[in-house]
Structures are given as C-alpha cells and as structure tokens.
C-alpha positions as CSV (number, residue, x, y, z in Angstrom):
1,X,-23.3,5.5,-45.6
2,X,-21.3,2.3,-46.0
3,X,-23.2,0.3,-43.4
4,X,-24.5,0.1,-39.9
5,X,-22.3,1.7,-37.2
6,X,-21.1,-0.7,-34.6
7,X,-18.5,-1.0,-31.8
8,X,-15.3,-2.7,-33.1
9,X,-13.3,-2.8,-29.9
10,X,-13.3,-1.6,-26.3
11,X,-10.2,-1.2,-24.1
12,X,-9.4,0.6,-20.9
13,X,-8.2,4.1,-21.6
14,X,-5.5,5.7,-19.4
15,X,-6.5,9.0,-18.0
16,X,-3.6,10.8,-19.6
17,X,-4.8,9.7,-23.1
18,X,-8.4,10.9,-22.6
19,X,-9.4,14.0,-24.5
20,X,-13.0,14.5,-23.4
21,X,-13.3,13.0,-19.9
22,X,-11.2,12.0,-16.9
23,X,-11.7,9.6,-14.1
24,X,-11.5,10.8,-10.6
25,X,-11.4,9.2,-7.1
26,X,-13.2,11.4,-4.6
27,X,-12.8,11.1,-0.9
28,X,-15.7,12.7,1.0
29,X,-17.0,12.9,4.5
30,X,-20.5,11.5,5.1
31,X,-23.2,12.7,7.4
32,X,-21.7,10.7,10.3
33,X,-18.2,12.1,9.8
34,X,-16.8,8.9,8.2
35,X,-14.5,9.3,5.1
36,X,-15.7,7.4,2.1
37,X,-14.4,6.9,-1.5
38,X,-16.3,7.6,-4.7
39,X,-15.4,7.1,-8.4
40,X,-16.7,9.4,-11.1
41,X,-16.1,10.7,-14.6
42,X,-15.5,14.4,-15.1
43,X,-15.7,16.4,-18.4
44,X,-12.6,18.1,-19.6
45,X,-14.5,20.3,-22.0
46,X,-16.3,22.6,-19.5
47,X,-15.9,26.3,-20.3
48,X,-15.8,29.3,-18.1
49,X,-19.6,29.5,-17.8
50,X,-19.6,26.3,-15.7
51,X,-22.2,24.7,-17.9
52,X,-21.3,21.8,-20.2
53,X,-24.1,21.4,-22.6
54,X,-27.6,22.4,-23.7
55,X,-30.6,20.4,-24.9
56,X,-33.3,22.0,-27.0
57,X,-37.1,21.5,-26.8
58,X,-38.5,23.2,-29.8
59,X,-42.2,24.1,-29.8
60,X,-43.1,24.1,-33.5
61,X,-46.4,25.6,-34.5
62,X,-48.1,26.9,-37.7
63,X,-49.5,30.4,-38.1
64,X,-52.4,28.8,-40.0
65,X,-52.8,25.8,-37.6
66,X,-51.9,23.5,-40.5
67,X,-50.5,21.0,-38.1
68,X,-50.7,20.3,-34.3
69,X,-48.2,21.7,-31.8
70,X,-45.1,19.6,-32.4
71,X,-41.4,19.2,-31.5
72,X,-38.3,17.8,-33.2
73,X,-36.4,14.8,-32.0
74,X,-33.3,13.2,-33.3
75,X,-31.9,9.7,-33.9
76,X,-28.2,9.0,-33.6
77,X,-25.9,6.1,-32.9
78,X,-24.2,6.3,-29.5
79,X,-21.0,4.1,-29.2
80,X,-21.0,3.8,-25.4
81,X,-24.2,1.7,-25.6
82,X,-23.7,0.5,-29.2
83,X,-27.2,1.4,-30.1
84,X,-29.3,4.1,-31.8
85,X,-30.7,6.6,-29.3
86,X,-33.7,8.9,-29.7
87,X,-33.0,12.2,-28.0
88,X,-33.7,15.9,-27.9
89,X,-31.3,17.9,-30.0
90,X,-28.3,18.9,-27.9
91,X,-24.7,20.1,-28.0
92,X,-21.8,21.4,-26.1
93,X,-21.5,25.1,-25.2
94,X,-18.6,27.0,-26.7
95,X,-16.3,29.4,-24.8
96,X,-17.9,32.8,-24.5
97,X,-21.3,31.5,-25.4
98,X,-24.4,31.4,-23.2
99,X,-26.5,28.3,-23.0
100,X,-29.3,30.2,-24.8
101,X,-27.1,31.3,-27.7
102,X,-25.8,27.7,-27.9
103,X,-29.4,26.4,-28.1
104,X,-30.2,28.7,-31.0
105,X,-27.1,27.7,-32.8
106,X,-27.3,24.0,-32.2
107,X,-31.0,23.8,-33.2
108,X,-30.1,25.1,-36.6
109,X,-27.1,22.9,-36.9
110,X,-28.7,19.6,-35.9
111,X,-32.3,20.1,-37.3
112,X,-32.3,23.1,-39.7
113,X,-35.1,24.7,-37.7
114,X,-34.6,28.4,-36.7
115,X,-36.2,29.6,-33.5
116,X,-37.5,33.2,-33.4
117,X,-37.3,33.4,-29.6
118,X,-36.4,31.7,-26.4
119,X,-39.4,30.8,-24.3
120,X,-37.6,29.6,-21.2
121,X,-34.2,28.4,-20.0
122,X,-33.9,25.9,-17.1
123,X,-31.6,26.1,-14.1
124,X,-28.4,24.0,-14.4
125,X,-29.5,20.3,-14.2
126,X,-27.7,16.9,-14.0
127,X,-28.6,13.6,-15.5
128,X,-26.5,11.0,-13.7
129,X,-24.9,12.6,-10.6
130,X,-23.8,9.3,-9.2
131,X,-21.6,8.7,-12.2
132,X,-20.5,12.1,-13.6
133,X,-20.3,15.8,-12.9
134,X,-21.7,16.6,-16.4
135,X,-24.4,19.2,-16.3
136,X,-26.6,21.0,-18.8
137,X,-29.5,23.4,-19.3
138,X,-32.8,22.7,-21.1
139,X,-33.9,25.6,-23.3
140,X,-37.4,25.9,-24.6
141,X,-37.6,27.5,-28.0
142,X,-40.4,28.8,-30.2
143,X,-40.4,27.9,-33.9
144,X,-43.3,29.4,-35.9
145,X,-43.8,28.3,-39.5
146,X,-46.0,30.3,-41.9
147,X,-48.2,27.4,-43.0
148,X,-47.5,23.7,-43.7
149,X,-44.8,21.7,-42.0
150,X,-41.4,22.3,-43.5
151,X,-38.2,20.1,-43.4
152,X,-35.2,22.5,-43.4
153,X,-31.8,21.1,-44.1
154,X,-29.6,20.5,-41.1
155,X,-26.0,21.8,-41.0
156,X,-24.2,18.8,-39.6
157,X,-20.5,18.7,-38.9
158,X,-18.2,16.0,-40.3
159,X,-18.7,12.8,-38.4
160,X,-22.3,13.7,-37.4
161,X,-25.0,11.3,-38.6
162,X,-28.3,12.5,-37.3
163,X,-31.8,11.8,-38.5
164,X,-34.5,14.3,-37.3
165,X,-38.2,13.7,-36.9
166,X,-41.0,16.1,-36.2
167,X,-43.6,14.6,-33.8
168,X,-46.9,16.1,-32.5
169,X,-46.5,16.6,-28.7
170,X,-49.8,14.8,-28.1
171,X,-48.3,11.7,-29.8
172,X,-44.8,11.9,-28.5
173,X,-45.1,9.3,-25.6
174,X,-46.6,6.7,-27.9
175,X,-44.0,7.4,-30.6
176,X,-41.2,6.7,-28.0
177,X,-42.9,3.4,-27.0
178,X,-42.9,2.5,-30.7
179,X,-39.2,3.3,-30.9
180,X,-38.5,1.0,-28.0
181,X,-40.2,-1.9,-29.9
182,X,-38.0,-1.2,-32.9
183,X,-34.9,-1.6,-30.9
184,X,-34.0,2.0,-30.3
185,X,-33.0,3.3,-26.9
186,X,-34.8,6.4,-25.6
187,X,-32.9,9.1,-23.8
188,X,-34.1,9.5,-20.2
189,X,-34.7,13.3,-20.5
190,X,-36.8,12.9,-23.5
191,X,-38.7,10.0,-22.0
192,X,-39.4,11.9,-18.8
193,X,-40.7,14.9,-20.7
194,X,-43.0,12.8,-22.9
195,X,-44.3,10.9,-19.9
196,X,-44.8,14.1,-17.9
197,X,-46.7,15.7,-20.8
198,X,-48.9,12.7,-21.2
199,X,-49.5,12.5,-17.4
200,X,-50.5,16.2,-17.3
201,X,-53.0,15.5,-20.0
202,X,-54.5,12.6,-18.1
203,X,-54.7,14.5,-14.9
204,X,-56.4,17.4,-16.7
205,X,-58.9,14.9,-18.1
206,X,-59.7,13.7,-14.6
207,X,-58.3,10.2,-14.9
208,X,-57.0,10.2,-11.3
209,X,-59.8,12.2,-9.7
C-alpha cells in the first residue's frame, strides 16, 4: 500500500449521479393526523429478497480445545467517517442469493474462514432507521478447526483492504475499548454484541444480584 487512506474531497452529489444510494423526501401522517416531512437515504442495490446485506458472527472453536471460543473481526477504512472502523465481516446480498448463502460466501471472501454450518439467522434488522431504509440480517456461523488456531487467506476483491483479527469472545469487549484508545471507530452492532456478551457474563456471576 502506498500510504494511509484519507478523504481528498467532499461535494454534494446530485441524485441522478448516485450509483448506490438516493435521497428521498417522505411525507407521512403522524399519530395526530398531521402531515410531516422526512428526509432519508435509500439503497439502490436492494435485490428481490428485500434484504440488503448480511453480517457474520463466526463462532470459532477447536476440536482439541487448543484455544478459547473466539470470533473474527475486521478492520477497514470507511470514507464517510474518514477513519478505520472495527466491524463484523459483512457484505451485500447478490440477486438470487439468500442471506445465509451470502454469509457463507462473504465469510470466506473477507476472512478465509469456512463455516461448516449455520447456527442461526436473525430476522431482518435495521441500524439507523431515522437516516436510511438500509436493512440486514445477522447470521451466526460455526467454524470448527482441527487443532491450533489457523489464519486462512482471505479472497478480497480489487479495492478491498481488510485486516482480520481473531479474538476470544471473553476478551472482545476489552479489545474494542483498546481499539477506541488507538483511534479506531467501533461499529455499533459489534459494540452492542460485545457489551451484551460481557453483561451476560456479569449477570451470571451475580454482579447485579
């Protein structure tokens, strides 16, 4: 790589020139019958399934218990916030592809890990419904390694610059706090999962009893 990525310019984009999103002005009627305006961004890439994207939570374990239950997270630069973001692996769903099939494919492409089965697939969820209609599913995947931790090669597309890291689930929340101190931005979905996992542990240990 020739250097650190950075935003070089930012200009207003006419809707007719946008490839991935469009801006919409919504007029809706509120609970009291009054008409109100709302502005939002809409994806132009949504396929016939009605679901835009999928995020993958890989549960990585060893048949010999050589390492603790872990997951894989990724680091990548995101131009809209001009910063490196720590996220779950994720990707758009192709036409004719289910969210679950997309999860299996994207996990290999972004991390190199191959899941042997799908544990669970969430309902359709949204992240920022006051801003956009973008939606997604979260798919929980099982990855079982024969022994020690492996680092398979990702199959990144041109223009993708992703760094993957495997982190023990028990350490994930503290690792994300460390990322914040290093100047990274943590994705909300990953942060919420890590905090929830840590909170569940604390509840189980009787901290709030």
